[in-house]
N, C-alpha and C positions, 0 to 999 in steps of 0.2 A: 207161740212165740220163739225167736232164734236163741240158739246158745248165747249166754252171758259169757262171753271170753274176756272181760276186764271187770270183774264184782268188787262194789264196793259197800263195806258195812257202815250205816250211819251211824252206830255208836261208837266207831273209833276215826281217828285222825287220821289223814291222809297218808302219813309216812307209816302207819300201824298196818295199813291194809296186808290182805295177803301176796297182794300185786303191787307194788309203789310205782307211781309213775314219775312225770316229773313237772320242771316249771322253767327249765332254759332250753333253747335250742341248739343241740351240739353233735356232730354226727357218731360221737363215740358213744351215746346212751345206747345202750343195750337195747334191743327190742323185748317187749314183755310178751308178748302173744305172735303167735303165727298163723297165718290163715292162706287160702289158697285162692285164685281168682274165682268166681263166680259163687262165692260163699256169702252168706247171710248170717248176720252175727250182733249180738248186742253188747252195747259200753256203756257202762254206768260212768257218771259225770259228777264230781264235788263242785259246788258253787266256787267261784274264783278265787275268795280270802278261805276256803276250809274251815267255813264254821265262826268266823271271828266277828261277823255281823249277827245282830241279835233282833227278836221281834218283840221291839219297846218302842218307848217314847223319848228316848235319850241319842242324839247325835254324836256322844265320844267316841264311840267305835269306828265311826267312819272318820272323825278326827285324826283319830290314832290308827287308822287302817294298816296295815302291814304290808305296803307295797311291794317291799323286796321281795315277798313269797311268793308273788302271782306271778302266771295262772298256774295252779295245780291242773295239770294235765292227764288223761287216762291214753297211755302209749307207752313208748311206739309200739305199733302194730305192723309187724313185716309179711309183705305180700310176696308169696311165692313165686319167684319168676320174675320180678318187677327189677330193673335194671336202670340204671343212669341215661337219660333221654326217651324212657317210654313217658307215656303218659297213663296217671293211675285214674280210672273213674271209680267215684265214689257215689253211690245212690242212698240217698237218705230214705230209708223206708217209713221212719217215725221218728220222733221226738219229742220229749214230755218231762213234765216235772218228775220227782220220784216216785216210781210205781208203789200204789198201795199204800203209800204215806202221807196221810193230807192233814197229818198235824203234827208236830215236834220243833226241836229247835233248831234244824238245820235250814236253809232258805230251799224251797223246793217240796217243803212237808206242809204244802197246802198256803204256803206263802212265799214272798220274793220282797225285794228291796231295789229302790233307786238312791243312788246318793250322789252327791257334789262333794267333792273334795278341796279341802282350806288349800289355798294358794300354797302355802309351805308342802301342801303333801300332793303335789300333782295338777292342783286347780282342775280346770276345766273349759269347755268352749268360752265361756264367758265370764270367765274369773276375775276379770276387772271389774266386774257388775257384782259377782259373788264371790267374795273372796274368801267366804268361811264355810265350814261343814256341814251339809244339812240332810237329813235321811227322812225316804218317806216309806212305810209299808204298805204292801199290797197284800191284798187276800184274793185266793182264786176259787172260783164257784163256777162250775160247769163250763170252765174253759174262759170265764170271765173276769177281770182283775177290778177290784175297786180297792179304794182307801180311806182309812180315817182321817188320814192327813191333808187328802185332795176330795173333799167332799164333791158330788153332782156330776161326778165323772164313772164311767164304766165302759170299757171296751175289751173284745174279745182277743185273743192271746194269738199272736204271729211269734209261735215258738221255733227258737231257733238256734245254732250253735254261735257262739261270737268268733269264735276261734276254733279252726280246723286246719291243718298243714300237713305237710311230709318234712322231713329232716332236709338239712343243709348239707352238701359236701364240705370238706375241712376248705376248699377254696372261695366257695360262695359265703362261707361263716367269716373269711378273712374280709373279704370286701365288703360285709357290712358292717365288721367293725371298724374298720379303715375309713370308711366314708361317713357313719355317724360320729367317729373321734374328732374327723375333720371338722364335723359340724360344731359340736360341744366346743371346741379350739376358739370358736370367733365370739365366744361369748360365754365361758368358763362359769362364770359365777351365776348366771341367770336363775331365776325363780319365778315359774317352774322351769327345770331345765330343760334344753333343746334337745337331748337324747338321754337314751338310758346305756350307759358302757356296761361291760360285763361286770359282776359283783358276786365275788364268792360265797359273802354272808346269805344266808338260807337258800342257797340253791339247793335243788334236789335234784338228782340226776337218775333216777332208778336204781337200778342194782351196780351201779360203777360205785368202787371204794379204793381204798388207799391212794397211790400216788397217781393213777388213771383218773380219779375223783378231784383230786387236786389240781392237776393240768387242766382238765375239761372246765373246771368250774373257774377258772381265771380266764379262759376263751369263752365260755357260752353265750348266745345272745340272749338277752333279756325277751320276753314274749310280748312285751308291750305293743308292739305295731305291727300292722302288716309288712308283708314283703313277698320277693319272689316265690315263696314257698306257701303263699295263703296267708296264713298266720291269723294274726285278731284283726279280720277285715272288717268284724261287726256290719255284715250285711243282712237284713232283717229279712229279706226275701230268700236265703237259703232254708227254706222250710220243707215241710214233709213233699215228698216227691219230687225234691229237687238232684239234679244230676253236676256234680261237678269233676272237673277235670283238672288233676293238678301235677305239674310237672316233677319227674324224679329225678334226683341228684344223687342217690345212696342205693345201693343193692337191697333190695326190700322195700323201699319207698321209706319205710317208717312212718306211718301216718299216725298223728295224734289230734287231739279233740278236746274240748271243755268251754268252759265259760257260757253256760248254759242260758238263754233268754226268755222268759216269758213272753216279754213284747218290747219294743224299741221302736223309737221313732230316727228317722234316717238321719247319721251323723252320730249316733249316741252324745249329743252335746253337752251332758253333764259330765262326761269321762265314763262315771259309775253310774251310766245314764240309760240302760237298758232297765227292766226289772231283771234282776240276777237271780239265779238258781242253781240248785242242783237237780239231777234228773237222769234220763236216759238217752241213747240214740241205737237205733235198729239200722245197721249198714248192708250195702252190698256192694262187694269190689270186681273190678274187672282191671285188665291191662291192654293198652296199645300198645304194642312193639314198635319203639322208633317214633312215638306218636309226636314228641316235642318238635323234630325236625318234620314231620310231615305235614304239620299244621301251623309253622312258624310260632310254636308256644315256647319260650324259654325264659321269659319274666313275669309270668302272671297265670293265675289260675283262670278258666273258664268255666262258666256256670249256666244251667238252664234251670230258671227257678220251678218252684213246684206252683200247684195253682190251688191251693188252700186258704189263700188270704180273705179276712173276711171284705165282702163287699158293700162298701160304702159308695152313696152315689151322690151325697152332697158334701160340698167341702167348702170352707171358708181360706182364701188363701192372702198372703202378707209378703209383698216385694221388698227387696233392700239394692242398694247401689252401693259400690265401691266408694263411699265418702266417710269418712272415722266421725265420731260423735262431736268433735270440736270443729268441723268442717273442713277438714283437708281433703283434696281430691288423690286419690290412689288410682293407679292404671290399671285396668282390668282384673281389681284384685278379687277374687271368686271366692275367698275364705271370709274375706271385709263383707263383700256383700251378702252371705249367709248369716252371717253374725249380725247383719242390721236388718236381716227380714225376721230371725230369730227375736230379737229385741222389738221389734214391730209388733210382733205375735203376743209376745209379753204383755207388752203396754196395753192392747187392744183388750185383754182379757182381766188384767186388774179393774177395769170400768165396771165388772159383774161382781166385784167383792172379791175377787182373788187376790192373794197377795203376791208379788213378784216371783218370789222364790215359788210357791205353789205352780204358778204358771210356767217358770221353768222346766218343773218335774214333769208335767204334763207332756212338753215337747219334748222331753229326753224319753218316756216310759210309752205313751199314746203311738198310735200308728200312723204318725205324720208322713207325708212325702216332701221331700227338699229335693229342688229340681236347680239344675245352672241353666236358667232360661234364655241368657245373654252371654255372651262371652266374645263379642268381635266389635261391638259398637264403643269405640274409645271414645272416652276414656273410662268408662264404667260398666263393669261387668252388672250383671242382674240375677241376683238368685231369688227365688221364691218357695214359701213354708204354705203347704197345705195341711189343714186341720180339718179332721173328718168331724162334722157337724152334729152326727147321731151319737157321739161319745158323752153330749153333755144332755143332762135330763133338763135344760130349759134351753129356750131359742137364743142363738148367740149371731144371729146376722142382724147388722143394723135396721132401725126402724126409725118412724118419725116418733115412737112410744118411748123411747129411751132405752136404756139397759136393764134388764131385771137385776135386781141386786139379789144375790145367791148371801147364803150363811157359810163363811167360809170355814167354820167348825174350828178345831184347835191348833190347826195352823200346821207347820212344819216342823220338827225340832230341829235346834240349831247346837254348834258347837264351836267356840273360838278356842286357839291357842293363847 
């Protein structure tokens, strides 16, 4: 096993650890760990709410989820010799739930969760159809997820980090804040908001303290969106065996990671839509000097996915176009067409006995494939959702016999404001 350079004790909160990580992006957050190019090492990661979500049948914890405090990230990790303009190579050697802890109160100890946030607390991709808070608990057995809240479904996890990235420079941070505030200003009272500005409340900035903490907390970017540094990309294919090339904006690169997922569908459409958990990552790092200019990489990370995904051979797919539910035509709106594809899949799954929210949770947590299938044929964009048929223990293809009716079980816990 590689050396653990960022340990976490499951009996302690994130801010009571031997090394305290962070939940905001800022160039002044000090590196907590230093490694060299060629080093392999292990990092422990806490699930993104630091234990606020419980393994029970009550969704009040999702309704009241402390979004101001996410994500709790392990890092920053400085890589010796990395300088602005370089590319940082990060090899994901392994990633999984909390090692040797298959039961306990923390997500990652043999279980994980998927949530839908209430509209007032962040919403989700289909928040107009699902405005309340919901929670599904998934149990892990031999790398397979099952749930008492969504029966007749089982699938192999595609374990990956939802969030990993390098620290921004001061100039890049200022660019983020300016452009996101400009977006907020177009509709400042929108619920959910258009973007999340800096918020000193609940900020965790590693070992920063005093005036340095106060100044950085007022500037530091929230970790919710993906940006030029990678960040919260929620790419389900960043699995074991993946190689990622991150742009470097500060000395040492200051790599951080967290928000591990046992599984996820493309788009993480419920927002808290993967199977969230704590766990570990084994990594190896290298540096390509001057790599940003050499390869034209300035505003994105490049990655080469691993090859450990479960091999599904049959799929049932649904398409959607850029027409609203009330019949308004939109011009090549791929966001809308993906929503419509998801809604068509949800409607279909309810014919077998699932509730709409159970079907929504399947799309968020199971390894569905989401694709932009047509983006040039005006006025309609076409998006598609592919669901592997093998995850169900009953036939899901249409037939002359009609749909099998399953017992939906206890259903999905819900909580409202």
